[in-house]
Each structure stands twice: as C-alpha cells, then as structure tokens.
PDB file of N, CA, C and O in Angstrom:
ATOM      1  N   MET A   1     103.853  95.893 110.773  1.00  0.00           N
ATOM      2  CA  MET A   1     103.476  95.649 111.742  1.00  0.00           C
ATOM      3  C   MET A   1     101.397  96.458 111.843  1.00  0.00           C
ATOM      4  O   MET A   1     100.328  96.152 112.371  1.00  0.00           O
ATOM      5  N   LEU A   2     101.942  97.513 110.984  1.00  0.00           N
ATOM      6  CA  LEU A   2     101.630  98.719 110.476  1.00  0.00           C
ATOM      7  C   LEU A   2     100.047  98.560 109.680  1.00  0.00           C
ATOM      8  O   LEU A   2      98.909  99.027 109.715  1.00  0.00           O
ATOM      9  N   PHE A   3     100.998  97.422 108.866  1.00  0.00           N
ATOM     10  CA  PHE A   3     100.348  96.914 107.449  1.00  0.00           C
ATOM     11  C   PHE A   3      99.300  95.764 107.788  1.00  0.00           C
ATOM     12  O   PHE A   3      98.427  95.479 106.969  1.00  0.00           O
ATOM     13  N   LEU A   4      99.404  95.111 109.007  1.00  0.00           N
ATOM     14  CA  LEU A   4      98.352  94.511 110.067  1.00  0.00           C
ATOM     15  C   LEU A   4      97.777  94.770 110.298  1.00  0.00           C
ATOM     16  O   LEU A   4      96.710  94.158 110.252  1.00  0.00           O
ATOM     17  N   LEU A   5      97.909  95.847 110.737  1.00  0.00           N
ATOM     18  CA  LEU A   5      96.647  97.058 111.059  1.00  0.00           C
ATOM     19  C   LEU A   5      95.957  97.493 110.326  1.00  0.00           C
ATOM     20  O   LEU A   5      94.841  97.689 110.808  1.00  0.00           O
ATOM     21  N   LEU A   6      96.121  97.920 108.763  1.00  0.00           N
ATOM     22  CA  LEU A   6      95.505  97.886 108.158  1.00  0.00           C
ATOM     23  C   LEU A   6      94.541  97.359 107.753  1.00  0.00           C
ATOM     24  O   LEU A   6      93.412  97.761 107.473  1.00  0.00           O
ATOM     25  N   GLY A   7      95.347  95.805 107.708  1.00  0.00           N
ATOM     26  CA  GLY A   7      94.572  95.245 106.759  1.00  0.00           C
ATOM     27  C   GLY A   7      93.061  94.275 107.865  1.00  0.00           C
ATOM     28  O   GLY A   7      92.067  93.634 107.524  1.00  0.00           O
ATOM     29  N   MET A   8      93.408  94.501 108.652  1.00  0.00           N
ATOM     30  CA  MET A   8      92.527  94.215 110.011  1.00  0.00           C
ATOM     31  C   MET A   8      91.368  95.885 109.800  1.00  0.00           C
ATOM     32  O   MET A   8      90.168  95.809 110.066  1.00  0.00           O
ATOM     33  N   ALA A   9      91.882  96.966 109.403  1.00  0.00           N
ATOM     34  CA  ALA A   9      90.387  98.129 110.110  1.00  0.00           C
ATOM     35  C   ALA A   9      89.638  97.545 108.510  1.00  0.00           C
ATOM     36  O   ALA A   9      88.485  97.121 108.437  1.00  0.00           O
ATOM     37  N   LEU A  10      90.624  97.653 107.297  1.00  0.00           N
ATOM     38  CA  LEU A  10      90.188  97.076 105.938  1.00  0.00           C
ATOM     39  C   LEU A  10      88.899  95.619 105.364  1.00  0.00           C
ATOM     40  O   LEU A  10      88.088  95.493 104.447  1.00  0.00           O
ATOM     41  N   ALA A  11      89.296  94.897 106.364  1.00  0.00           N
ATOM     42  CA  ALA A  11      88.532  93.916 107.041  1.00  0.00           C
ATOM     43  C   ALA A  11      87.011  94.205 107.669  1.00  0.00           C
ATOM     44  O   ALA A  11      85.834  94.040 107.349  1.00  0.00           O
ATOM     45  N   VAL A  12      87.993  94.873 109.037  1.00  0.00           N
ATOM     46  CA  VAL A  12      86.237  95.625 109.752  1.00  0.00           C
ATOM     47  C   VAL A  12      85.026  96.258 108.506  1.00  0.00           C
ATOM     48  O   VAL A  12      83.865  96.151 108.109  1.00  0.00           O
ATOM     49  N   ALA A  13      86.229  96.912 108.312  1.00  0.00           N
ATOM     50  CA  ALA A  13      85.152  97.893 106.744  1.00  0.00           C
ATOM     51  C   ALA A  13      84.419  97.298 106.283  1.00  0.00           C
ATOM     52  O   ALA A  13      83.208  97.182 106.472  1.00  0.00           O
ATOM     53  N   CYS A  14      85.201  96.784 105.515  1.00  0.00           N
ATOM     54  CA  CYS A  14      84.024  95.217 104.311  1.00  0.00           C
ATOM     55  C   CYS A  14      83.712  94.520 105.256  1.00  0.00           C
ATOM     56  O   CYS A  14      82.557  94.424 104.844  1.00  0.00           O
ATOM     57  N   THR A  15      83.693  93.922 106.188  1.00  0.00           N
ATOM     58  CA  THR A  15      82.374  93.255 106.055  1.00  0.00           C
ATOM     59  C   THR A  15      80.851  94.296 106.786  1.00  0.00           C
ATOM     60  O   THR A  15      79.644  94.055 106.735  1.00  0.00           O
ATOM     61  N   GLY A  16      81.558  95.369 107.366  1.00  0.00           N
ATOM     62  CA  GLY A  16      80.481  96.635 107.821  1.00  0.00           C
ATOM     63  C   GLY A  16      79.580  96.803 105.946  1.00  0.00           C
ATOM     64  O   GLY A  16      78.383  96.906 105.679  1.00  0.00           O
ATOM     65  N   TRP A  17      80.759  96.765 105.052  1.00  0.00           N
ATOM     66  CA  TRP A  17      79.863  97.317 103.709  1.00  0.00           C
ATOM     67  C   TRP A  17      79.090  96.413 103.170  1.00  0.00           C
ATOM     68  O   TRP A  17      78.028  96.636 102.590  1.00  0.00           O
ATOM     69  N   PHE A  18      79.861  94.845 103.438  1.00  0.00           N
ATOM     70  CA  PHE A  18      78.550  94.144 102.826  1.00  0.00           C
ATOM     71  C   PHE A  18      76.982  93.681 103.828  1.00  0.00           C
ATOM     72  O   PHE A  18      75.978  93.258 103.254  1.00  0.00           O
ATOM     73  N   LYS A  19      77.048  93.854 105.265  1.00  0.00           N
ATOM     74  CA  LYS A  19      75.924  93.790 105.622  1.00  0.00           C
ATOM     75  C   LYS A  19      75.314  94.849 105.731  1.00  0.00           C
ATOM     76  O   LYS A  19      74.270  94.821 106.383  1.00  0.00           O
ATOM     77  N   ARG A  20      75.850  96.382 105.011  1.00  0.00           N
ATOM     78  CA  ARG A  20      75.267  97.422 105.144  1.00  0.00           C
ATOM     79  C   ARG A  20      75.039  97.870 106.109  1.00  0.00           C
ATOM     80  O   ARG A  20      73.838  97.729 106.341  1.00  0.00           O
ATOM     81  N   ARG A  21      75.763  98.594 107.212  1.00  0.00           N
ATOM     82  CA  ARG A  21      75.876  99.009 108.451  1.00  0.00           C
ATOM     83  C   ARG A  21      76.265  99.830 108.036  1.00  0.00           C
ATOM     84  O   ARG A  21      77.028  99.752 107.073  1.00  0.00           O
ATOM     85  N   LEU A  22      75.874 101.081 108.636  1.00  0.00           N
ATOM     86  CA  LEU A  22      76.341 102.796 108.465  1.00  0.00           C
ATOM     87  C   LEU A  22      77.471 102.481 109.526  1.00  0.00           C
ATOM     88  O   LEU A  22      78.456 102.939 108.947  1.00  0.00           O
ATOM     89  N   TRP A  23      77.813 102.098 110.438  1.00  0.00           N
ATOM     90  CA  TRP A  23      79.558 102.225 110.737  1.00  0.00           C
ATOM     91  C   TRP A  23      80.340 101.619 109.966  1.00  0.00           C
ATOM     92  O   TRP A  23      81.445 101.926 110.414  1.00  0.00           O
ATOM     93  N   GLY A  24      80.501 100.955 109.095  1.00  0.00           N
ATOM     94  CA  GLY A  24      80.416  99.603 108.369  1.00  0.00           C
ATOM     95  C   GLY A  24      81.047 101.282 107.047  1.00  0.00           C
ATOM     96  O   GLY A  24      82.162 101.658 106.685  1.00  0.00           O
ATOM     97  N   TRP A  25      79.529 101.826 106.736  1.00  0.00           N
ATOM     98  CA  TRP A  25      80.323 103.476 105.582  1.00  0.00           C
ATOM     99  C   TRP A  25      81.383 104.267 106.825  1.00  0.00           C
ATOM    100  O   TRP A  25      82.604 104.413 106.881  1.00  0.00           O
ATOM    101  N   ARG A  26      80.632 104.535 107.435  1.00  0.00           N
ATOM    102  CA  ARG A  26      81.057 105.402 108.225  1.00  0.00           C
ATOM    103  C   ARG A  26      83.345 105.425 108.112  1.00  0.00           C
ATOM    104  O   ARG A  26      84.214 106.225 107.764  1.00  0.00           O
ATOM    105  N   LEU A  27      83.284 104.266 108.561  1.00  0.00           N
ATOM    106  CA  LEU A  27      84.611 103.436 108.517  1.00  0.00           C
ATOM    107  C   LEU A  27      85.168 103.310 107.460  1.00  0.00           C
ATOM    108  O   LEU A  27      86.345 102.950 107.502  1.00  0.00           O
ATOM    109  N   ALA A  28      84.554 103.549 106.178  1.00  0.00           N
ATOM    110  CA  ALA A  28      85.223 103.219 104.292  1.00  0.00           C
ATOM    111  C   ALA A  28      85.797 104.928 104.714  1.00  0.00           C
ATOM    112  O   ALA A  28      86.978 105.274 104.759  1.00  0.00           O
ATOM    113  N   VAL A  29      84.595 105.802 104.988  1.00  0.00           N
ATOM    114  CA  VAL A  29      84.868 106.688 104.054  1.00  0.00           C
ATOM    115  C   VAL A  29      86.351 107.179 105.166  1.00  0.00           C
ATOM    116  O   VAL A  29      87.434 107.633 104.798  1.00  0.00           O
ATOM    117  N   VAL A  30      85.940 106.920 106.372  1.00  0.00           N
ATOM    118  CA  VAL A  30      87.202 107.265 107.696  1.00  0.00           C
ATOM    119  C   VAL A  30      88.633 107.094 106.818  1.00  0.00           C
ATOM    120  O   VAL A  30      89.608 107.846 106.843  1.00  0.00           O
ATOM    121  N   ILE A  31      88.396 105.566 105.846  1.00  0.00           N
ATOM    122  CA  ILE A  31      89.985 105.191 105.716  1.00  0.00           C
ATOM    123  C   ILE A  31      90.189 105.860 103.832  1.00  0.00           C
ATOM    124  O   ILE A  31      91.287 105.924 103.279  1.00  0.00           O
ATOM    125  N   ILE A  32      89.158 106.181 103.319  1.00  0.00           N
ATOM    126  CA  ILE A  32      89.536 106.713 102.495  1.00  0.00           C
ATOM    127  C   ILE A  32      89.968 107.795 102.005  1.00  0.00           C
ATOM    128  O   ILE A  32      90.482 107.785 100.887  1.00  0.00           O
ATOM    129  N   ALA A  33      89.862 108.856 102.672  1.00  0.00           N
ATOM    130  CA  ALA A  33      89.856 110.546 103.438  1.00  0.00           C
ATOM    131  C   ALA A  33      91.186 110.405 103.898  1.00  0.00           C
ATOM    132  O   ALA A  33      92.011 111.197 103.443  1.00  0.00           O
ATOM    133  N   THR A  34      91.638 109.353 104.899  1.00  0.00           N
ATOM    134  CA  THR A  34      92.665 108.998 104.831  1.00  0.00           C
ATOM    135  C   THR A  34      94.175 109.231 103.708  1.00  0.00           C
ATOM    136  O   THR A  34      95.278 109.749 103.529  1.00  0.00           O
ATOM    137  N   GLN A  35      93.072 108.345 103.211  1.00  0.00           N
ATOM    138  CA  GLN A  35      94.163 107.999 101.625  1.00  0.00           C
ATOM    139  C   GLN A  35      94.361 109.661 101.070  1.00  0.00           C
ATOM    140  O   GLN A  35      95.466 110.201 101.018  1.00  0.00           O
ATOM    141  N   VAL A  36      93.359 110.184 100.764  1.00  0.00           N
ATOM    142  CA  VAL A  36      92.803 111.398 100.128  1.00  0.00           C
ATOM    143  C   VAL A  36      94.301 112.113 100.968  1.00  0.00           C
ATOM    144  O   VAL A  36      95.300 112.316 100.279  1.00  0.00           O
ATOM    145  N   VAL A  37      94.308 112.322 101.910  1.00  0.00           N
ATOM    146  CA  VAL A  37      95.011 113.430 103.048  1.00  0.00           C
ATOM    147  C   VAL A  37      96.896 112.853 102.930  1.00  0.00           C
ATOM    148  O   VAL A  37      97.863 113.605 102.812  1.00  0.00           O
ATOM    149  N   GLY A  38      96.912 111.597 102.999  1.00  0.00           N
ATOM    150  CA  GLY A  38      97.998 111.119 102.589  1.00  0.00           C
ATOM    151  C   GLY A  38      99.119 111.287 101.443  1.00  0.00           C
ATOM    152  O   GLY A  38     100.330 111.469 101.568  1.00  0.00           O
ATOM    153  N   ASP A  39      97.970 111.115  99.772  1.00  0.00           N
ATOM    154  CA  ASP A  39      98.290 111.788  98.365  1.00  0.00           C
ATOM    155  C   ASP A  39      98.635 113.090  98.360  1.00  0.00           C
ATOM    156  O   ASP A  39      99.530 113.605  97.690  1.00  0.00           O
ATOM    157  N   LEU A  40      97.803 113.683  99.230  1.00  0.00           N
ATOM    158  CA  LEU A  40      98.005 115.406  99.284  1.00  0.00           C
ATOM    159  C   LEU A  40      99.325 115.862  99.300  1.00  0.00           C
ATOM    160  O   LEU A  40      99.957 116.536  98.486  1.00  0.00           O
ATOM    161  N   VAL A  41      99.754 115.157 100.840  1.00  0.00           N
ATOM    162  CA  VAL A  41     101.225 115.292 101.096  1.00  0.00           C
ATOM    163  C   VAL A  41     101.771 114.558 100.856  1.00  0.00           C
ATOM    164  O   VAL A  41     102.541 113.925 101.578  1.00  0.00           O
ATOM    165  N   ASN A  42     101.534 114.418  99.760  1.00  0.00           N
ATOM    166  CA  ASN A  42     103.169 113.107  98.881  1.00  0.00           C
ATOM    167  C   ASN A  42     103.230 114.509  97.474  1.00  0.00           C
ATOM    168  O   ASN A  42     104.349 114.731  97.012  1.00  0.00           O
ATOM    169  N   VAL A  43     102.006 115.354  96.898  1.00  0.00           N
ATOM    170  CA  VAL A  43     102.124 116.258  96.099  1.00  0.00           C
ATOM    171  C   VAL A  43     102.252 117.041  96.770  1.00  0.00           C
ATOM    172  O   VAL A  43     101.854 118.027  96.149  1.00  0.00           O
ATOM    173  N   LEU A  44     102.711 117.488  98.165  1.00  0.00           N
ATOM    174  CA  LEU A  44     102.754 119.176  98.893  1.00  0.00           C
ATOM    175  C   LEU A  44     104.587 118.308  98.841  1.00  0.00           C
ATOM    176  O   LEU A  44     105.375 118.978  98.174  1.00  0.00           O
ATOM    177  N   SER A  45     105.225 116.949  99.477  1.00  0.00           N
ATOM    178  CA  SER A  45     106.418 116.803  99.434  1.00  0.00           C
ATOM    179  C   SER A  45     106.816 116.777  98.340  1.00  0.00           C
ATOM    180  O   SER A  45     108.026 116.584  98.465  1.00  0.00           O
ATOM    181  N   GLY A  46     106.525 116.865  97.048  1.00  0.00           N
ATOM    182  CA  GLY A  46     107.460 116.451  95.410  1.00  0.00           C
ATOM    183  C   GLY A  46     107.015 115.254  95.231  1.00  0.00           C
ATOM    184  O   GLY A  46     107.983 114.493  95.212  1.00  0.00           O
ATOM    185  N   ASP A  47     105.871 114.600  95.064  1.00  0.00           N
ATOM    186  CA  ASP A  47     106.007 113.082  94.723  1.00  0.00           C
ATOM    187  C   ASP A  47     104.467 113.603  93.999  1.00  0.00           C
ATOM    188  O   ASP A  47     103.359 113.238  94.391  1.00  0.00           O
ATOM    189  N   VAL A  48     104.759 114.597  92.788  1.00  0.00           N
ATOM    190  CA  VAL A  48     103.584 115.284  92.240  1.00  0.00           C
ATOM    191  C   VAL A  48     103.103 113.836  92.022  1.00  0.00           C
ATOM    192  O   VAL A  48     102.404 113.211  92.820  1.00  0.00           O
ATOM    193  N   VAL A  49     103.673 113.275  90.562  1.00  0.00           N
ATOM    194  CA  VAL A  49     102.931 112.153  89.264  1.00  0.00           C
ATOM    195  C   VAL A  49     102.127 111.152  90.259  1.00  0.00           C
ATOM    196  O   VAL A  49     100.909 111.014  90.142  1.00  0.00           O
ATOM    197  N   ASN A  50     102.883 110.457  91.253  1.00  0.00           N
ATOM    198  CA  ASN A  50     102.352 109.532  92.050  1.00  0.00           C
ATOM    199  C   ASN A  50     100.997 109.924  93.158  1.00  0.00           C
ATOM    200  O   ASN A  50      99.970 109.245  93.181  1.00  0.00           O
ATOM    201  N   GLY A  51     101.223 111.122  94.033  1.00  0.00           N
ATOM    202  CA  GLY A  51      99.934 111.656  94.570  1.00  0.00           C
ATOM    203  C   GLY A  51      98.971 112.535  94.220  1.00  0.00           C
ATOM    204  O   GLY A  51      98.152 113.046  94.984  1.00  0.00           O
ATOM    205  N   ALA A  52      99.123 112.780  92.542  1.00  0.00           N
ATOM    206  CA  ALA A  52      98.324 113.462  91.662  1.00  0.00           C
ATOM    207  C   ALA A  52      97.231 112.002  91.435  1.00  0.00           C
ATOM    208  O   ALA A  52      96.019 112.031  91.646  1.00  0.00           O
ATOM    209  N   ILE A  53      97.996 110.808  90.972  1.00  0.00           N
ATOM    210  CA  ILE A  53      96.895 109.913  90.307  1.00  0.00           C
ATOM    211  C   ILE A  53      96.361 109.098  91.999  1.00  0.00           C
ATOM    212  O   ILE A  53      95.426 108.382  92.359  1.00  0.00           O
ATOM    213  N   GLY A  54      97.358 109.609  92.539  1.00  0.00           N
ATOM    214  CA  GLY A  54      96.461 108.894  94.083  1.00  0.00           C
ATOM    215  C   GLY A  54      95.196 109.982  94.270  1.00  0.00           C
ATOM    216  O   GLY A  54      94.096 109.454  94.105  1.00  0.00           O
ATOM    217  N   PHE A  55      95.178 111.053  94.507  1.00  0.00           N
ATOM    218  CA  PHE A  55      94.595 111.764  94.935  1.00  0.00           C
ATOM    219  C   PHE A  55      93.308 111.589  94.220  1.00  0.00           C
ATOM    220  O   PHE A  55      92.242 111.728  94.820  1.00  0.00           O
ATOM    221  N   THR A  56      93.354 111.351  93.216  1.00  0.00           N
ATOM    222  CA  THR A  56      92.280 111.802  92.213  1.00  0.00           C
ATOM    223  C   THR A  56      91.415 110.183  92.179  1.00  0.00           C
ATOM    224  O   THR A  56      90.242 110.019  92.513  1.00  0.00           O
ATOM    225  N   ILE A  57      92.146 109.357  91.797  1.00  0.00           N
ATOM    226  CA  ILE A  57      91.541 108.404  92.605  1.00  0.00           C
ATOM    227  C   ILE A  57      90.917 107.912  94.100  1.00  0.00           C
ATOM    228  O   ILE A  57      90.060 107.035  94.210  1.00  0.00           O
ATOM    229  N   ALA A  58      91.305 108.388  94.821  1.00  0.00           N
ATOM    230  CA  ALA A  58      90.991 107.956  96.439  1.00  0.00           C
ATOM    231  C   ALA A  58      89.856 109.192  96.101  1.00  0.00           C
ATOM    232  O   ALA A  58      88.776 108.693  96.419  1.00  0.00           O
ATOM    233  N   GLY A  59      89.644 110.401  95.664  1.00  0.00           N
ATOM    234  CA  GLY A  59      89.158 111.670  95.288  1.00  0.00           C
ATOM    235  C   GLY A  59      87.494 111.187  94.818  1.00  0.00           C
ATOM    236  O   GLY A  59      86.311 111.419  95.069  1.00  0.00           O
ATOM    237  N   GLY A  60      88.148 110.580  94.192  1.00  0.00           N
ATOM    238  CA  GLY A  60      86.687 109.817  93.612  1.00  0.00           C
ATOM    239  C   GLY A  60      85.577 109.212  93.884  1.00  0.00           C
ATOM    240  O   GLY A  60      84.377 109.430  93.720  1.00  0.00           O
ATOM    241  N   LEU A  61      86.654 107.880  94.624  1.00  0.00           N
ATOM    242  CA  LEU A  61      85.656 106.841  95.886  1.00  0.00           C
ATOM    243  C   LEU A  61      85.188 107.463  97.098  1.00  0.00           C
ATOM    244  O   LEU A  61      84.276 107.009  97.789  1.00  0.00           O
ATOM    245  N   LEU A  62      86.197 109.102  97.469  1.00  0.00           N
ATOM    246  CA  LEU A  62      85.527 109.604  98.572  1.00  0.00           C
ATOM    247  C   LEU A  62      84.032 109.668  98.319  1.00  0.00           C
ATOM    248  O   LEU A  62      83.059 109.114  98.830  1.00  0.00           O
ATOM    249  N   PHE A  63      84.360 111.298  96.507  1.00  0.00           N
ATOM    250  CA  PHE A  63      82.828 111.248  96.085  1.00  0.00           C
ATOM    251  C   PHE A  63      82.063 110.812  96.631  1.00  0.00           C
ATOM    252  O   PHE A  63      81.341 111.297  97.502  1.00  0.00           O
ATOM    253  N   TYR A  64      82.112 109.503  96.066  1.00  0.00           N
ATOM    254  CA  TYR A  64      81.067 108.493  95.427  1.00  0.00           C
ATOM    255  C   TYR A  64      80.166 107.915  96.335  1.00  0.00           C
ATOM    256  O   TYR A  64      79.039 107.451  96.166  1.00  0.00           O
ATOM    257  N   LEU A  65      81.200 108.084  97.789  1.00  0.00           N
ATOM    258  CA  LEU A  65      80.834 107.533  99.571  1.00  0.00           C
ATOM    259  C   LEU A  65      79.897 108.330 100.002  1.00  0.00           C
ATOM    260  O   LEU A  65      79.165 107.996 100.934  1.00  0.00           O
ATOM    261  N   LEU A  66      79.785 109.561  99.345  1.00  0.00           N
ATOM    262  CA  LEU A  66      79.600 111.319  99.883  1.00  0.00           C
ATOM    263  C   LEU A  66      78.392 111.523  99.783  1.00  0.00           C
ATOM    264  O   LEU A  66      77.641 112.202 100.484  1.00  0.00           O
ATOM    265  N   ARG A  67      78.088 110.534  98.316  1.00  0.00           N
ATOM    266  CA  ARG A  67      76.534 111.238  97.852  1.00  0.00           C
ATOM    267  C   ARG A  67      75.847 110.646  99.057  1.00  0.00           C
ATOM    268  O   ARG A  67      76.104 110.001 100.074  1.00  0.00           O
ATOM    269  N   SER A  68      74.420 111.430  98.144  1.00  0.00           N
ATOM    270  CA  SER A  68      73.554 111.332  99.617  1.00  0.00           C
ATOM    271  C   SER A  68      72.522 109.861  99.015  1.00  0.00           C
ATOM    272  O   SER A  68      71.552 109.447  99.650  1.00  0.00           O
ATOM    273  N   GLU A  69      72.932 109.344  97.888  1.00  0.00           N
ATOM    274  CA  GLU A  69      71.837 108.039  97.024  1.00  0.00           C
ATOM    275  C   GLU A  69      72.899 107.075  98.579  1.00  0.00           C
ATOM    276  O   GLU A  69      72.484 106.785  99.701  1.00  0.00           O
ATOM    277  N   VAL A  70      74.293 106.835  97.962  1.00  0.00           N
ATOM    278  CA  VAL A  70      74.790 105.751  99.288  1.00  0.00           C
ATOM    279  C   VAL A  70      74.741 105.969 100.727  1.00  0.00           C
ATOM    280  O   VAL A  70      74.604 105.138 101.626  1.00  0.00           O
ATOM    281  N   ARG A  71      74.882 107.282 100.789  1.00  0.00           N
ATOM    282  CA  ARG A  71      74.625 107.351 102.971  1.00  0.00           C
ATOM    283  C   ARG A  71      73.441 107.261 102.488  1.00  0.00           C
ATOM    284  O   ARG A  71      73.854 106.902 101.385  1.00  0.00           O
ATOM    285  N   ALA A  72      72.162 107.276 102.331  1.00  0.00           N
ATOM    286  CA  ALA A  72      70.959 107.226 102.866  1.00  0.00           C
ATOM    287  C   ALA A  72      70.840 105.374 102.227  1.00  0.00           C
ATOM    288  O   ALA A  72      70.312 104.685 103.100  1.00  0.00           O
ATOM    289  N   ALA A  73      71.072 104.866 101.443  1.00  0.00           N
ATOM    290  CA  ALA A  73      71.274 102.929 101.307  1.00  0.00           C
ATOM    291  C   ALA A  73      71.954 102.704 102.781  1.00  0.00           C
ATOM    292  O   ALA A  73      71.117 102.534 103.667  1.00  0.00           O
ATOM    293  N   PHE A  74      73.019 102.679 103.107  1.00  0.00           N
ATOM    294  CA  PHE A  74      73.488 102.468 104.518  1.00  0.00           C
ATOM    295  C   PHE A  74      72.595 103.050 105.780  1.00  0.00           C
ATOM    296  O   PHE A  74      72.687 102.576 106.913  1.00  0.00           O
ATOM    297  N   ALA A  75      72.033 103.749 105.556  1.00  0.00           N
ATOM    298  CA  ALA A  75      71.406 104.050 106.716  1.00  0.00           C
ATOM    299  C   ALA A  75      69.939 103.349 106.889  1.00  0.00           C
ATOM    300  O   ALA A  75      69.378 103.516 107.972  1.00  0.00           O
ATOM    301  N   SER A  76      69.284 102.571 105.878  1.00  0.00           N
ATOM    302  CA  SER A  76      68.073 102.362 105.689  1.00  0.00           C
ATOM    303  C   SER A  76      68.646 100.635 105.137  1.00  0.00           C
ATOM    304  O   SER A  76      67.993  99.593 105.195  1.00  0.00           O
ATOM    305  N   GLY A  77      69.929 100.815 104.671  1.00  0.00           N
ATOM    306  CA  GLY A  77      70.140  99.293 104.845  1.00  0.00           C
ATOM    307  C   GLY A  77      69.341  98.476 103.814  1.00  0.00           C
ATOM    308  O   GLY A  77      68.733  97.412 103.929  1.00  0.00           O
ATOM    309  N   ASN A  78      69.597  99.590 102.411  1.00  0.00           N
ATOM    310  CA  ASN A  78      68.866  98.826 101.329  1.00  0.00           C
ATOM    311  C   ASN A  78      69.960  99.421 100.171  1.00  0.00           C
ATOM    312  O   ASN A  78      70.274 100.605 100.285  1.00  0.00           O
ATOM    313  N   MET A  79      70.452  98.759  99.241  1.00  0.00           N
ATOM    314  CA  MET A  79      70.859  99.420  98.910  1.00  0.00           C
ATOM    315  C   MET A  79      71.234  99.184  96.741  1.00  0.00           C
ATOM    316  O   MET A  79      72.088  99.507  95.915  1.00  0.00           O
ATOM    317  N   THR A  80      70.185  98.586  96.794  1.00  0.00           N
ATOM    318  CA  THR A  80      69.362  97.969  95.320  1.00  0.00           C
ATOM    319  C   THR A  80      69.488  99.383  95.104  1.00  0.00           C
ATOM    320  O   THR A  80      69.005  98.474  94.429  1.00  0.00           O
ATOM    321  N   SER A  81      69.594 100.439  94.968  1.00  0.00           N
ATOM    322  CA  SER A  81      68.785 101.899  94.399  1.00  0.00           C
ATOM    323  C   SER A  81      69.990 102.322  94.262  1.00  0.00           C
ATOM    324  O   SER A  81      70.011 103.394  93.658  1.00  0.00           O
ATOM    325  N   VAL A  82      71.263 101.845  94.639  1.00  0.00           N
ATOM    326  CA  VAL A  82      72.222 103.470  94.111  1.00  0.00           C
ATOM    327  C   VAL A  82      73.029 102.667  93.007  1.00  0.00           C
ATOM    328  O   VAL A  82      73.398 101.496  93.104  1.00  0.00           O
ATOM    329  N   ARG A  83      73.171 103.271  92.253  1.00  0.00           N
ATOM    330  CA  ARG A  83      74.075 102.809  91.321  1.00  0.00           C
ATOM    331  C   ARG A  83      75.734 103.857  90.711  1.00  0.00           C
ATOM    332  O   ARG A  83      76.495 103.375  89.872  1.00  0.00           O
TER     333      ARG A  83
END
C-alpha cells in the first residue's frame, strides 16, 4: 500500500514537473528531501555504504533542484535556460 502511495506521489510530481508548475517543483523537492533524510538515517543506523551512496545521489539531486536557475524556471514556467 505504501509503494502505491509513493508511486502516486511520484506520478503527480512528474506531471507538475513536465508542465513546469511551481507545485511540481515543490513536490519534487519534498520527495527528494525525504529521501536524503532516509539515507542519513540509514547511515546513522549502521548501513553506511548504502546510506552514503543514496545520500550522495539524492543530495546531488536536491542541490540541483534548489539552484536559483531551476527555481526561477519553475516560477516563470520557462525551462529553456536551465542546464
């Protein structure tokens, strides 16, 4: 049941992301930030390798999402200038 809810949240985020909606960006940030926290918990609970790898990947994605150029593209609805 939880994976079904996760899949639905990801589908909604994907829809907003491709339509360049600010709510889609916000939902993506929340989902990725939750992943970062989960990976950090894994590191602290002893699963260092898997947690560190996940934390690095999700942290990189979160860093990209929080860049001012990406935020501005979603605020304006235009993503042609984002690299």
